[in-house]
VEXPAGU-528709 format. One record per residue (C-alpha): z, y, x; residue in one letter. Coordinates in pm, whole numbers, padded with zeros to 5 digits, always signed. Layout:
<pts>
ZYXA/...
</pts>
This chain:
<pts>
+04700+11063-02302X/+04607+10812-02038X/+04806+10713-01787X/+04670+10891-01515X/+04638+11175-01689X/+04856+11498-01598X/+05048+11666-01892X/+05045+12007-01855X/+05203+12339-02063X/+05148+12636-02095X/+05410+12914-02124X/+05240+13227-02255X/+04987+13303-02482X/+04797+13545-02352X/+04601+13478-02100X/+04763+13115-02088X/+04581+13080-02441X/+04240+13220-02366X/+04160+13156-01962X/+04425+12856-01858X/+04408+12668-02196X/+04041+12646-02192X/+04059+12541-01803X/+04309+12276-01791X/+04111+12172-02094X/+03809+12125-01845X/+03950+11895-01614X/+03905+11539-01748X/+04234+11437-01499X/+04481+11674-01674X/+04594+11666-02093X/+04697+11990-02215X/+04988+11927-02430X/+05089+12250-02609X/+05222+12579-02529X/+05480+12801-02595X/+05538+13176-02578X/+05868+13457-02562X/+05713+13527-02895X/+05764+13148-03132X/+05518+13262-03430X/+05235+13381-03135X/+05313+13034-02980X/+05255+12872-03313X/+04947+13046-03388X/+04781+12976-03043X/+04905+12611-03059X/+04732+12549-03382X/+04394+12726-03248X/+04356+12555-02966X/+04447+12182-03124X/+04755+12129-02928X/+05142+12094-02989X/+05388+12395-03014X/+05708+12441-02864X/+05975+12685-02977X/+06075+12782-02653X/+05972+12726-02315X/+06291+12559-02251X/+06180+12309-02504X/+05868+12229-02308X/+05989+12226-01964X/+06230+11972-02140X/+05928+11718-02287X/+05913+11457-02033X/+05585+11425-02077X/+05494+11729-01923X/+05460+11676-01514X/+05284+12037-01456X/+05333+12387-01610X/+05050+12735-01633X/+05287+12998-01679X/+05134+13340-01734X/+05391+13585-01926X/+05525+13946-01809X/+05594+13947-01463X/+05926+14053-01507X/+06022+13707-01705X/+05832+13451-01444X/+06068+13421-01184X/+06344+13237-01477X/+06093+13014-01630X/+05996+12903-01225X/+06341+12852-01149X/+06334+12596-01420X/+06061+12407-01438X/+06173+12366-01013X/+06478+12190-01110X/+06315+11997-01431X/+06101+11900-01130X/+05757+12072-01324X/+05467+12143-01064X/+05422+12534-01112X/+05080+12772-01144X/+05186+13105-01237X/+05036+13394-01243X/+05042+13689-01026X/+05260+13865-00919X/+05544+13590-00959X/+05764+13843-01026X/+05880+14181-00969X/+06089+14164-00576X/+05993+14060-00254X/+06369+13884-00273X/+06267+13689-00585X/+05972+13574-00487X/+06076+13447-00130X/+06318+13261-00388X/+06051+13107-00584X/+05884+12994-00260X/+06171+12783-00107X/+06301+12672-00408X/+05958+12501-00504X/+05966+12371-00155X/+06302+12225-00169X/+06172+12041-00439X/+05898+11921-00315X/+05616+12076-00629X/+05303+12171-00564X/+05277+12548-00627X/+04985+12760-00734X/+04944+13155-00762X/+04620+13223-00982X/+04427+13435-00728X/+04097+13315-00944X/+03849+13654-00837X/+03880+13419-00483X/+03714+13145-00620X/+03383+13383-00722X/+03050+13210-00574X/+02897+13561-00520X/+03278+13666-00348X/+03276+13324-00100X/+02951+13388-00009X/+03007+13803+00115X/+03290+13712+00277X/+03068+13455+00484X/+02837+13743+00536X/+03141+13979+00626X/+03302+13756+00883X/+02977+13601+01069X/+02947+13955+01210X/+02607+13951+01028X/+02683+14366+00963X/+02749+14470+01337X/+03024+14685+01349X/+03217+14710+01044X/+03285+15097+01001X/+03419+15117+00657X/+03523+14927+00352X/+03498+15076-00014X/+03706+14939-00309X/+03647+15020-00670X/+03805+14886-00989X/+03747+15124-01263X/+03815+15023-01648X/+03861+15159-01995X/+04085+14923-02114X/+04336+15196-02192X/+04156+15525-02214X/+04178+15465-02586X/+04503+15721-02608X/+04606+15578-02974X/+04599+15271-02812X/+04980+15167-02885X/+05303+15096-02632X/+05300+14747-02495X/+05509+14576-02252X/+05217+14636-01994X/+05294+14985-02026X/+05689+14969-01889X/+05670+14930-01526X/+06025+14734-01540X/+05861+14420-01752X/+05542+14473-01420X/+05316+14691-01614X/+05042+14895-01491X/+04715+14883-01331X/+04832+14776-00977X/+05005+14468-01102X/+04730+14407-01379X/+04403+14451-01109X/+04563+14577-00774X/+04695+14225-00667X/+04381+14079-00700X/+04154+14369-00536X/+04381+14366-00200X/+04418+14032-00230X/+04040+13985-00193X/+04089+14223+00054X/+04262+14044+00241X/+04140+13741+00156X/+03698+13881+00309X/+03789+14133+00547X/+04116+13998+00706X/+04492+14143+00684X/+04619+14536+00692X/+04826+14731+00863X/+04942+15037+00681X/+04852+15173+00308X/+04893+15488+00238X/+04892+15543-00211X/+04913+15799-00477X/+04992+15646-00825X/+04977+15813-01134X/+04998+15854-01504X/+04698+16046-01735X/+04842+15867-02081X/+05225+15971-02086X/+05306+15790-02463X/+05213+15541-02657X/+05277+15454-03009X/+05492+15224-03158X/+05465+15064-03493X/+05743+15277-03637X/+05526+15581-03605X/+05752+15698-03284X/+05616+15669-02913X/+05724+15531-02590X/+05745+15672-02273X/+05455+15531-02001X/+05674+15392-01730X/+05373+15218-01523X/+05081+15389-01319X/+04721+15410-01499X/+04532+15516-01181X/+04578+15443-00758X/+04410+15568-00487X/+04546+15352-00164X/+04427+15432+00235X/+04372+15150+00364X/+04376+15060+00791X/+04349+14707+00869X/+04457+14548+01199X/+04145+14541+01310X/+04155+14904+01363X/+03931+14907+00993X/+03950+15205+00715X/+03914+15170+00387X/+03970+15292+00080X/+04104+15156-00284X/+04047+15318-00593X/+04231+15192-00929X/+04227+15302-01317X/+04238+15184-01637X/+04206+15451-01770X/+03829+15548-01704X/+03577+15583-01986X/+03295+15523-01819X/+03458+15276-01530X/+03214+15202-01274X/+03367+14803-01313X/+03466+14608-00966X/+03320+14636-00654X/+03380+14598-00279X/+03132+14759-00055X/+03124+14688+00295X/+03001+14897+00550X/+02882+14784+00879X/+02590+14976+01186X/+02374+14706+01105X/+02329+14660+00729X/+02588+14665+00489X/+02655+14426+00178X/+02861+14488-00197X/+02999+14186-00432X/+03062+14315-00783X/+03056+14392-01179X/+02955+14699-01398X/+03053+14509-01666X/+03324+14641-01761X/+03446+14433-02058X/+03418+14074-01966X/+03599+14083-01600X/+03375+13814-01436X/+03072+13755-01642X/+02878+13821-01341X/+02896+13918-01043X/+02643+14071-00816X/+02605+14019-00452X/+02365+14294-00284X/+02300+14335+00081X/+02212+14724+00214X/+01908+14822+00492X/+01868+15145+00564X/+02049+15314+00254X/+01870+15063-00008X/+02020+14780-00171X/+01845+14457-00266X/+01990+14184-00437X/+02117+13845-00243X/+02015+13506-00464X/+02254+13285-00558X/+02227+12900-00676X/+02525+12926-00916X/+02652+12782-01222X/+02579+12917-01596X/+02815+13076-01728X/+02876+12954-02102X/+03155+13167-02167X/+03166+13539-02218X/+03557+13466-01980X/+03386+13399-01622X/+03744+13351-01518X/+03772+13068-01732X/+03498+12884-01429X/+03689+13049-01161X/+04023+12926-01297X/+03897+12598-01351X/+03830+12528-00942X/+04195+12605-00877X/+04314+12416-01161X/+04088+12086-01015X/+04255+12147-00706X/+04595+12232-00862X/+04538+11853-01036X/+04439+11714-00707X/+04752+11827-00505X/+04963+11634-00758X/+04804+11251-00750X/+04772+11304-00342X/+05108+11411-00252X/+04920+11755-00074X/+05136+12025-00092X/+04965+12299+00146X/+04701+12308-00124X/+04622+12728-00091X/+04649+13001-00267X/+05091+12892-00266X/+05413+13077-00315X/+05308+13190-00021X/+05039+13396-00084X/+05233+13574-00392X/+05535+13659-00156X/+05247+13858+00074X/+05069+14002-00211X/+05421+14123-00329X/+05527+14226-00015X/+05174+14477+00012X/+05195+14590-00330X/+05580+14718-00225X/+05441+14846+00042X/+05187+15085-00161X/+05461+15187-00375X/+05714+15289-00144X/+05430+15455-00004X/+05394+15665-00310X/+05784+15748-00364X/+05817+15850+00026X/+05434+16066+00030X/+05354+15897+00379X/+05165+15618+00482X/+05383+15289+00462X/+05328+14998+00744X/+05282+14606+00658X/+05496+14427+00925X/+05520+14062+00825X/+05219+13802+00969X/+04953+13752+00679X/+05038+13432+00476X/
</pts>
């Protein structure tokens, strides 16, 4: 590690190991010093496999003076406590979404980060795919004419196998469910590319009610695996978002905007490796044609690494320059939680729920 290098610690050895570590390692200005996890055995193995230091706990990692920033990828329910400790230790924070399970916690996290004057970011990495950026430019250029409707879908078979064992991702209280896994990304993309939402009306369901435990018993699945959400934007545009992680023949991830002059869509039918390659298509008179883009060749099965690398570079630059207005920040995380809570409240009430707070 050089004097100019930023020392990073990664807390969480799932997504943290296979996306965050390689994304940060790819930056010449950053040194990934080590990993910690709530499961020390997993952390020890991950550290060995990645060739970095093992920390027995997140507390010990956060106490290391060589580490000036942390990337956190734990179950959402565990994020607040670790973020608060990181902020108290003066560490800059790169946090997975969602930041927490409650709006109140996300606001407190944002206030603490601002008070400590640290750099804070949330990993909404799908904003950084070049096809999404081009899609956004086309939508906002007016080239589609009057926008008539929005269609969004993310349907995969990740949890379609009923024999897949129970994990925290099946537990609503820990932040499991298709809304936090996939929906939050799509809701963020909808606001990022189309504009602020005004209201949502949602219906959530769970197709597989129980999953097995190692001891041969079963445990209830309390988190939703399917969601249907009607969307109303402040602009007056309406749309629909469908989510499922139990659809055997899932369509993949798609966002389509229908206009009076033409239409545009971005997404991927690859339901196994998110973002390995996105397609960007233009539709005229019902005929879809690809829009060619010059993009970086992806040399990994998981294209999210490239997108996270862009955010990680922005994070590192902000630390070096003292910039505290870098986005997506905890402010965007708060906004995401506001929308997510509105979706759950809509399902509970069986009615449309207004989103009164302004866009982040």
